[in-house]
C-alpha positions in Angstrom: 59.5 122.7 111.0 61.3 122.0 107.7 64.9 121.2 108.0 67.7 120.8 105.5 68.4 117.2 104.5 72.1 116.8 103.6 73.9 113.7 102.4 77.6 113.4 101.5 79.2 110.9 99.2 82.8 110.0 99.6 84.1 108.6 96.3 82.7 109.8 92.9 83.3 106.6 91.0 80.6 104.5 89.4 78.9 103.5 92.6 79.1 106.9 94.2 77.7 108.7 91.2 74.9 106.1 90.7 73.9 106.8 94.3 74.1 110.5 93.8 72.0 110.3 90.6 69.3 108.1 92.3 69.2 110.4 95.4 69.0 113.5 93.2 66.3 112.1 90.9 64.2 110.8 93.8 64.3 114.2 95.6 65.5 112.5 98.8 67.5 115.4 100.1 68.0 119.1 99.7 71.8 118.9 99.4 74.3 116.4 98.0 78.0 117.0 98.8 80.6 115.1 96.7 84.1 114.3 97.9 86.9 112.6 96.0 90.7 112.5 96.1 90.3 113.9 92.6 88.7 117.2 93.5 88.3 118.3 89.9 86.4 115.2 89.0 84.1 115.8 92.0 83.5 119.4 90.8 82.7 118.2 87.3 80.3 115.6 88.5 78.5 118.2 90.7 78.3 120.7 87.9 76.9 118.0 85.5 74.3 116.7 88.0 73.0 120.0 89.3 72.1 121.1 85.7 69.2 118.7 85.8 67.4 120.6 88.5 64.8 122.0 86.1 63.5 118.4 85.6 63.5 117.1 89.2 63.3 120.1 91.4 65.8 122.1 93.5 68.6 120.2 95.1 72.0 121.8 95.8 74.9 119.6 94.5 78.5 120.7 95.2 82.0 119.4 95.5 83.7 119.9 98.8 86.2 118.7 101.4 85.9 117.2 104.9 85.3 120.5 106.7 82.2 121.0 104.5 80.7 117.9 106.1 79.5 119.8 109.2 75.7 119.3 109.3 75.6 116.3 107.0 73.1 113.8 108.4 74.2 110.8 106.3 77.6 110.1 104.8 78.0 107.3 102.1 81.4 105.7 101.8 82.1 104.2 98.3 85.8 105.0 98.3 88.4 102.3 98.0 90.9 100.6 95.7 90.4 97.7 93.4 92.3 94.5 93.5 95.7 94.5 91.6 96.7 91.5 89.4 98.3 88.9 91.7 97.2 90.7 94.9 95.5 88.5 97.6 92.2 89.4 99.0 93.9 90.0 102.4 96.3 92.5 100.9 93.4 94.3 99.3 91.6 94.4 102.6 94.7 95.9 104.3 95.0 98.6 101.7 91.4 99.5 102.0 91.6 99.5 105.8 94.4 102.1 105.6 92.2 104.3 103.3 89.3 103.9 105.7 91.5 104.8 108.7 92.2 108.2 107.2 88.7 108.8 106.1 87.0 107.8 109.4 89.4 110.0 111.4 88.2 113.0 109.3 84.6 112.0 109.6 84.8 111.7 113.4 86.3 115.2 113.4 83.9 117.0 111.0 80.7 114.9 111.0 80.7 113.0 114.3 76.9 112.7 114.5 76.3 111.6 110.9 75.1 108.1 110.1 77.7 106.3 107.9 76.5 104.0 105.1 79.2 101.6 103.9 79.1 100.4 100.3 82.8 99.6 99.6 83.5 95.9 99.3 84.1 93.6 101.0 81.3 95.5 102.8 80.9 93.1 105.8 84.6 93.4 106.7 84.8 97.2 106.1 81.6 97.8 108.1 83.3 96.0 111.0 86.5 98.0 110.4 84.7 101.3 110.3 82.8 100.5 113.6 86.2 99.8 115.2 87.9 102.9 113.8 85.1 105.4 114.5 84.2 106.9 117.9 80.5 107.0 117.0 78.2 104.3 118.3 78.2 101.2 116.2 74.5 101.6 115.4 75.4 104.7 113.4 77.6 102.6 111.0 75.5 100.6 108.6 76.7 98.4 105.7 74.5 97.9 102.7 74.9 94.2 103.3 72.6 91.9 101.4 70.1 94.5 100.3 71.5 94.3 96.8 71.4 90.4 96.8 67.9 90.5 98.2 66.6 92.8 95.4 68.2 90.5 92.9 66.5 87.5 94.6 63.1 89.2 94.6 63.5 90.4 91.0 64.3 86.9 89.7 61.5 85.4 91.8 59.1 88.0 90.5 60.1 87.2 86.9 59.7 83.4 87.6 56.2 83.8 89.0 55.3 86.8 86.7 54.5 89.2 89.6 55.8 92.5 90.7 59.0 91.9 92.8 57.5 94.2 95.4 54.9 91.5 96.1 57.7 89.0 96.7 58.9 88.7 100.4 62.2 86.9 100.3 65.5 87.7 101.8 69.2 86.8 101.5 71.2 86.8 104.8 74.8 86.4 105.8 77.8 87.6 103.8 77.4 89.9 100.8 79.4 87.4 98.8 79.7 83.7 97.9 78.6 82.4 101.3 75.3 84.3 101.3 72.2 82.4 102.4 68.8 82.4 100.7 66.1 82.0 103.3 63.5 79.8 101.6 61.7 78.9 104.8 60.2 82.4 105.1 59.9 83.3 101.4 56.4 84.1 100.3 54.3 85.9 97.7 51.3 87.8 99.1 51.4 85.6 102.2 51.6 82.3 100.4 54.8 80.4 101.2 56.9 79.6 98.1 58.8 76.6 99.6 57.0 73.3 98.8 53.9 75.1 97.6 52.1 75.8 94.3 52.1 79.5 93.8 50.3 81.1 90.8 49.9 77.8 89.2 53.6 76.9 89.5 54.6 74.0 91.8 57.8 74.5 93.8 60.7 73.2 91.7 63.8 72.7 93.9 66.1 72.5 90.9 64.7 75.6 89.3 64.9 77.5 92.6 68.5 76.5 93.1 69.4 77.6 89.6 67.6 80.9 90.3 69.7 81.4 93.5 72.9 80.6 91.7 72.1 83.4 89.3 71.7 85.7 92.3 75.0 84.7 93.7 76.8 85.0 90.4 75.1 88.3 89.3 78.0 90.6 90.2 80.5 88.4 88.4 78.3 88.2 85.3 77.8 92.0 85.2 81.5 92.8 85.9 82.5 90.3 83.1 80.4 92.4 80.7 80.8 96.0 81.8 83.6 96.0 84.3 81.7 97.1 87.4 78.2 97.1 89.0 76.6 100.5 89.9 73.0 101.1 89.1 71.3 98.7 91.5 73.6 99.5 94.4 73.0 103.2 93.7 69.2 102.5 94.2 69.9 100.6 97.3 71.9 103.5 98.8 69.1 106.0 97.8 66.6 103.7 99.6 68.7 103.6 102.7 69.1 107.4 102.7 65.3 107.9 102.5 64.7 105.2 105.1 67.1 107.0 107.6 66.0 110.6 106.9 62.3 109.8 106.9 62.7 107.8 110.1 60.8 104.9 108.5 62.0 102.2 110.9 62.0 99.7 108.0 63.2 96.2 108.5 66.1 95.7 106.0 68.8 93.0 105.5 71.7 95.3 106.4 75.1 94.6 107.7 75.3 94.8 111.5 77.6 93.5 114.2 76.1 90.5 115.8 76.1 89.9 119.6 74.7 86.4 120.0 72.0 86.5 117.4 71.7 83.0 115.9 74.6 82.1 118.2 77.0 84.4 116.3 79.3 87.0 117.9 81.8 89.7 117.0 81.3 89.8 113.2 79.4 91.9 110.8 76.9 90.3 108.4 73.4 90.8 107.3 70.3 90.0 109.3 67.0 91.8 109.3 67.3 95.0 111.4 65.2 98.1 112.0 66.6 101.2 110.3 65.6 104.8 111.1 66.8 108.3 112.0 69.0 107.0 114.8 70.6 104.3 112.7 70.2 100.7 113.5 67.5 99.6 115.9 66.2 96.3 117.0 67.3 93.1 115.2 64.6 90.8 113.8 65.4 87.1 114.1 62.9 85.2 111.9 62.7 81.4 112.6 64.8 79.7 110.0 65.3 76.1 108.9 68.2 74.1 110.4 70.1 74.0 107.1 69.8 77.8 106.8 71.0 78.2 110.3 74.1 76.1 109.7 74.7 78.0 106.4 74.5 81.3 108.3 77.0 80.0 110.8 79.4 78.9 108.0 79.1 82.4 106.4 80.0 84.0 109.8 83.0 81.6 110.1 84.3 82.7 106.6 84.1 86.4 107.6 85.7 85.8 111.0 88.6 84.1 109.3 89.1 87.2 107.1 89.0 89.4 110.2 91.6 87.3 111.9 93.9 87.6 108.9 93.3 91.4 108.9 94.2 91.6 112.6 97.3 89.4 112.0 96.1 86.6 114.2 
């Protein structure tokens, strides 16, 4: 039996609309609902986007408010405030937590069964916050985590080896931020390990690979320095997550989840490979990693836990 596929996007800024555009163009859903504190902007975005139906197929796009979320299967959160000059990261976190507290209360009232996809930064902390604020099971709150970092990593590796990035199997784990961890020990191209191997005629070059990873880690800074924000790639990440959930693909993705002893880490959200499908998060995958990668992952968790302690006033 065919059913309506409905996704709501809270926040119609650059990221929210990049996600809406990707979802619309990929025909991932039958309805997109846009919510924003600026209702007229949301209406304008909906009017603009829906006028492309003749080129992509029918998809209802409309602006609305929280009562209109009834029946939405997935809700994407891109809302939040940017950092003010002189404002500390902790102050920014507290302001965004207050915003999320209001949003999540309304989501629990009007869309209690929806899966929430968190894209607002810092995504690891706000995924943890949302899980604490919401009455829904934690497996129904998923942060985009290091999916964006991972696609950057695979893209640059594909360029280096001159292959389709979809043939590159490599992942970034940990924080979506400066302490993220490239997992070289499991990286491969078509089953051939990259680390310490010659692949497609290129010997493994530690210096070149480290330089490549630094480009991954600094990608957001470089883009923001040039255009003021990042949006297109994270929009594609969100569209992929929506398709993964609604098609019940049970894909293994590096998404932000709350750890409960995995790799010896507890009570913090960061990215490890996890199964994603119609019920949200499923089983975690724990690939064997090198000792230095394990220690780096623990350091990443420590950094996030320090931010959480500050947010809690500890």
